Structures are given as structure tokens and as C-alpha cells.
C-alpha positions as CSV (number, residue, x, y, z in Angstrom):
1,X,-38.6,-100.2,56.0
2,X,-38.1,-97.5,53.4
3,X,-37.5,-94.0,54.8
4,X,-37.4,-92.2,51.5
5,X,-39.9,-91.1,48.9
6,X,-38.0,-92.7,46.2
7,X,-36.8,-96.4,46.3
8,X,-33.9,-97.8,44.6
9,X,-31.9,-101.0,45.3
10,X,-28.6,-99.3,45.6
11,X,-29.9,-97.0,48.4
12,X,-31.5,-100.0,50.2
13,X,-29.3,-103.0,49.7
14,X,-27.9,-102.9,53.2
15,X,-31.4,-103.6,54.5
16,X,-31.6,-106.9,52.7
17,X,-29.7,-110.1,52.7
18,X,-29.9,-110.5,48.9
19,X,-31.2,-108.8,45.8
20,X,-33.9,-111.5,45.6
21,X,-35.1,-110.6,49.0
22,X,-35.4,-107.0,48.1
23,X,-37.2,-107.8,44.8
24,X,-39.6,-109.9,46.7
25,X,-40.3,-107.0,49.1
26,X,-40.9,-104.7,46.1
27,X,-43.2,-107.2,44.5
28,X,-45.4,-107.4,47.7
29,X,-45.6,-103.6,48.2
30,X,-46.6,-103.2,44.5
31,X,-49.3,-105.8,45.0
32,X,-50.8,-103.9,47.9
33,X,-50.3,-100.5,46.2
34,X,-47.9,-99.1,48.8
35,X,-45.4,-98.2,46.1
36,X,-45.6,-97.5,42.3
37,X,-43.1,-98.2,39.6
38,X,-41.6,-95.0,38.0
39,X,-39.1,-96.9,35.8
40,X,-36.8,-99.9,36.1
41,X,-35.4,-100.1,39.6
42,X,-37.1,-96.8,40.5
43,X,-40.1,-96.9,42.7
44,X,-42.1,-94.2,44.7
45,X,-44.0,-94.5,47.9
46,X,-47.7,-93.8,47.8
47,X,-49.4,-91.5,50.3
48,X,-52.3,-93.5,51.6
49,X,-54.4,-90.4,52.2
50,X,-54.2,-89.1,48.6
51,X,-53.2,-92.3,46.6
52,X,-50.5,-90.1,44.9
53,X,-46.9,-90.5,45.4
54,X,-45.0,-88.3,47.9
55,X,-42.2,-87.4,45.5
56,X,-42.4,-84.5,43.0
57,X,-41.0,-84.5,39.5
58,X,-37.8,-82.7,40.6
59,X,-37.2,-85.4,43.4
60,X,-37.7,-88.2,40.8
61,X,-35.3,-86.4,38.3
62,X,-32.7,-86.3,41.0
63,X,-32.9,-90.0,41.8
64,X,-32.7,-91.4,38.3
65,X,-28.9,-92.0,38.6
66,X,-26.3,-91.3,41.2
67,X,-25.3,-88.1,39.4
68,X,-28.6,-86.9,37.9
69,X,-29.7,-83.4,38.6
70,X,-32.4,-80.9,37.4
71,X,-31.1,-78.3,34.8
72,X,-31.9,-75.7,32.1
73,X,-35.4,-74.8,31.7
74,X,-36.6,-77.2,34.3
75,X,-34.3,-75.4,36.8
76,X,-35.7,-72.1,35.8
77,X,-39.1,-73.5,36.5
78,X,-38.0,-74.8,39.9
79,X,-36.8,-71.2,40.8
80,X,-40.1,-69.7,39.8
81,X,-38.7,-67.9,36.7
82,X,-41.2,-69.3,34.0
83,X,-44.6,-68.4,33.0
84,X,-45.0,-71.9,31.4
85,X,-44.9,-75.3,33.0
86,X,-43.4,-77.8,30.5
87,X,-44.3,-81.4,30.4
88,X,-40.6,-82.2,29.7
89,X,-38.0,-82.0,32.5
90,X,-34.3,-81.9,31.5
91,X,-32.1,-84.1,33.5
92,X,-28.4,-83.8,33.4
93,X,-26.4,-86.8,34.3
94,X,-22.9,-88.2,34.1
95,X,-24.2,-91.6,33.2
96,X,-26.7,-92.5,30.5
97,X,-30.3,-93.5,31.0
98,X,-33.1,-94.0,28.6
99,X,-35.6,-91.2,28.4
100,X,-39.0,-92.1,29.8
101,X,-42.5,-90.8,30.7
102,X,-44.2,-90.9,34.0
103,X,-47.5,-89.4,34.8
104,X,-47.4,-87.1,31.8
105,X,-43.9,-85.8,32.5
106,X,-41.0,-86.7,30.0
107,X,-37.7,-87.1,31.7
108,X,-35.0,-86.3,29.1
109,X,-31.4,-87.0,29.5
110,X,-28.8,-84.2,28.9
111,X,-25.4,-86.1,29.2
112,X,-22.8,-84.1,31.0
113,X,-19.2,-84.5,32.1
114,X,-19.4,-82.8,35.6
115,X,-21.7,-81.6,38.3
116,X,-20.0,-78.3,39.0
117,X,-22.2,-75.8,40.8
118,X,-24.9,-78.4,41.5
119,X,-26.5,-78.1,44.9
120,X,-28.8,-80.4,46.9
121,X,-32.0,-78.8,48.4
122,X,-33.6,-81.5,50.5
123,X,-33.9,-84.4,48.0
124,X,-33.5,-82.4,44.8
125,X,-30.2,-81.9,43.0
126,X,-30.3,-78.9,40.9
127,X,-27.9,-76.4,39.2
128,X,-27.5,-73.2,41.2
129,X,-29.3,-70.2,40.0
130,X,-26.3,-68.5,38.5
131,X,-25.2,-71.8,36.8
132,X,-28.7,-72.1,35.4
133,X,-28.6,-68.6,33.9
134,X,-25.2,-69.3,32.2
135,X,-26.3,-72.8,31.1
136,X,-29.5,-71.3,29.4
137,X,-27.5,-68.6,27.6
138,X,-25.1,-71.3,26.4
139,X,-28.1,-73.6,25.2
140,X,-31.0,-71.2,24.6
141,X,-32.8,-74.2,23.0
142,X,-32.8,-76.0,26.2
143,X,-33.9,-72.9,28.0
144,X,-37.2,-73.2,26.1
145,X,-36.1,-70.6,23.5
146,X,-35.2,-66.9,23.7
147,X,-38.7,-65.9,24.7
148,X,-38.6,-68.1,27.8
149,X,-35.1,-67.0,28.8
150,X,-36.0,-63.3,28.6
151,X,-39.1,-63.9,30.6
152,X,-36.9,-65.6,33.2
153,X,-34.5,-62.7,33.3
154,X,-37.4,-60.3,33.6
155,X,-38.7,-62.3,36.7
156,X,-35.3,-62.5,38.3
157,X,-34.8,-60.2,41.2
158,X,-31.3,-61.1,42.3
159,X,-28.2,-62.8,40.9
160,X,-24.7,-63.2,42.4
161,X,-22.2,-61.7,40.0
162,X,-19.3,-63.6,41.4
163,X,-21.2,-66.9,40.9
164,X,-21.9,-65.9,37.2
165,X,-18.2,-65.4,36.8
166,X,-17.4,-68.7,38.3
167,X,-19.7,-70.5,35.9
168,X,-18.3,-68.7,33.0
169,X,-14.7,-69.4,33.9
170,X,-15.6,-73.0,34.4
171,X,-16.9,-73.4,30.9
172,X,-14.2,-71.1,29.4
173,X,-16.0,-70.8,26.1
174,X,-15.2,-67.6,24.2
175,X,-18.6,-67.3,22.4
176,X,-20.4,-67.9,25.8
177,X,-18.5,-64.9,27.4
178,X,-19.6,-62.8,24.5
179,X,-23.2,-63.9,24.4
180,X,-23.4,-63.5,28.2
181,X,-21.9,-60.0,28.0
182,X,-24.4,-59.0,25.2
183,X,-27.5,-60.3,27.0
184,X,-26.8,-59.3,30.5
185,X,-25.9,-55.8,29.5
186,X,-29.5,-55.2,29.2
187,X,-30.0,-56.1,32.9
188,X,-26.9,-54.4,34.4
189,X,-28.8,-52.0,36.6
190,X,-31.5,-54.4,37.5
191,X,-29.0,-57.0,38.8
192,X,-26.5,-54.6,40.2
193,X,-23.8,-56.0,37.9
194,X,-20.4,-54.3,37.6
195,X,-17.9,-53.7,35.0
196,X,-16.0,-56.6,36.4
197,X,-18.2,-59.0,34.6
198,X,-18.5,-57.1,31.4
199,X,-14.8,-56.4,31.2
200,X,-14.2,-60.1,31.6
201,X,-16.7,-60.9,28.8
202,X,-15.2,-58.2,26.5
203,X,-11.7,-59.8,26.7
204,X,-13.0,-62.6,24.4
205,X,-14.4,-60.3,21.7
206,X,-12.3,-60.6,18.5
207,X,-12.8,-60.0,14.8
208,X,-14.7,-63.3,14.3
209,X,-18.4,-62.7,14.1
210,X,-20.9,-65.2,15.5
211,X,-24.6,-65.5,15.8
212,X,-26.2,-64.8,19.2
213,X,-29.1,-67.1,18.1
214,X,-29.6,-69.6,15.4
215,X,-29.9,-67.8,12.2
216,X,-33.6,-68.7,11.9
217,X,-34.3,-64.9,12.5
218,X,-33.9,-62.9,9.3
219,X,-34.0,-59.5,10.8
220,X,-30.5,-59.2,12.2
221,X,-27.9,-56.6,12.8
222,X,-24.3,-56.6,14.0
223,X,-23.7,-55.6,17.6
224,X,-20.3,-54.0,17.2
225,X,-19.4,-54.1,20.8
226,X,-19.8,-57.9,21.1
227,X,-19.3,-58.7,17.3
228,X,-22.4,-60.7,17.3
229,X,-25.2,-61.0,14.9
230,X,-28.4,-60.3,17.0
231,X,-32.0,-59.7,16.4
232,X,-32.7,-56.1,15.3
233,X,-35.4,-56.0,18.0
234,X,-34.5,-58.6,20.6
235,X,-37.2,-57.9,23.0
236,X,-39.9,-58.0,20.4
237,X,-39.3,-61.8,20.4
238,X,-41.1,-62.1,23.7
239,X,-44.7,-63.5,23.7
240,X,-44.3,-64.4,20.0
241,X,-43.2,-60.9,19.0
242,X,-46.1,-58.9,20.6
243,X,-43.8,-57.0,23.0
244,X,-42.4,-53.7,22.1
245,X,-38.7,-53.0,22.5
246,X,-38.0,-52.2,26.1
247,X,-34.4,-51.1,26.1
């Protein structure tokens, strides 16, 4: 009757004569343990061979609302760019839902106003790699912190410059251009980035000074090219400050 790993009324209402008939079916399937309740009106099929659900956490996140998708550190994790697996998954959505926990994973809402550069991979909706990088530079806190972001960039083998530019231009935030130019300048050769990206970012440098990170870091200097207050030794922040400056 249900052909997907995740079951919601909106996706199955054409198969039933009424909401009541659907709810009776759900009740009966719960009773015989063919499905499990993840949250209100969100159920998952159980694999009878393992007694675990078929769906993974990314598929669950993508099914919470009609517009929900995986983003920020959770997207980095999906792309294999993290050393740590968090118990929290960030779910961007155009509509609100209450944060919830299922099987030790916290599903946390990041309300957004668009789903630009969101792609669908099988049953997973997720920000593109390039959009993920720009999102994480914009909200380093949602990237898991600067240490996690630096680790992700170190693990990254390829990035499409034009897609980075597309994401930057979509946001059109002056400080984000500057922060991106500063951080990615350390990876220019590794990612084969050209002056097109950096010249674009440099257009938004003015006399106003901003912090690259929150000013919790006391050992700061001014980067004159980007007019940003930056850590005096950025890459020493990796691994809790145990890594020597690499650049």
C-alpha cells in the first residue's frame, strides 16, 4: 500500500477514501509493528529483516515538511566533509515545525525564505555543495564552528567556482562576500579558484571594519585586504588550537 520509506497523509491521501480510513490503516500497521511513529503525521516503514526503519536521518529530515531540506553542518556531513558526526541535524524549511528527537537525533528547524540551490538526491533534499560552503561561511555557528569549517575545507577536493558565485550573488550580502574572499583565499590553488571570484568579493570591501568571527577570540589582527578583524593565527583554531599555522 505504501511505496515509500516515509509515510505522510498528504503523500498518500489519494489512496484512501477519507482521513479516517488512512488513520485506521496507520493504527493497524503500528499495532503489528510494520511502521513506527517518528513524529505527528510522520511514520517510517520497518525493515522486517532488521527491525530498523529503512529511512536514514537525511530522508527523515527531507520529509518533515513539503519544503524541508538538509543544510549547514548536516549537509557537510552528508558530503563526507566532517570528522565528527553530530547528534543534531539542521533542517531548513519554508514552514515552521517543532524541533523533535527521534532515535537519538535532534531535528532542528532553521527557518528560511527560499530553497535556492537545493537539489534532490533520491529521497534526500539538500543544499548543493557550493551553497553549503557559502551557507557555512555565512553562519559559522551552524557549520559547527570554525574548527569544523576548516576541517571541511581541508577535506574538500573540488568545488565549482561559478556555483560559489551564484550562491554569493543570490544572498548579495556585502560582509559575506568579504568573509568568503578572505577564507577561500587560503584555498585558491587547492580549489583552482580564479581572480573572478576574488575580484568580485573585493568589490564589497570598504572602510568599515567587521569581525570574521564572533569577537570571542581575543588574539586578533586586521586583514587589510578584506578589512576584517581575523584571528592572528586562524589555522591554530583547528583541533582546539593544537594545529600549527599552515599558510
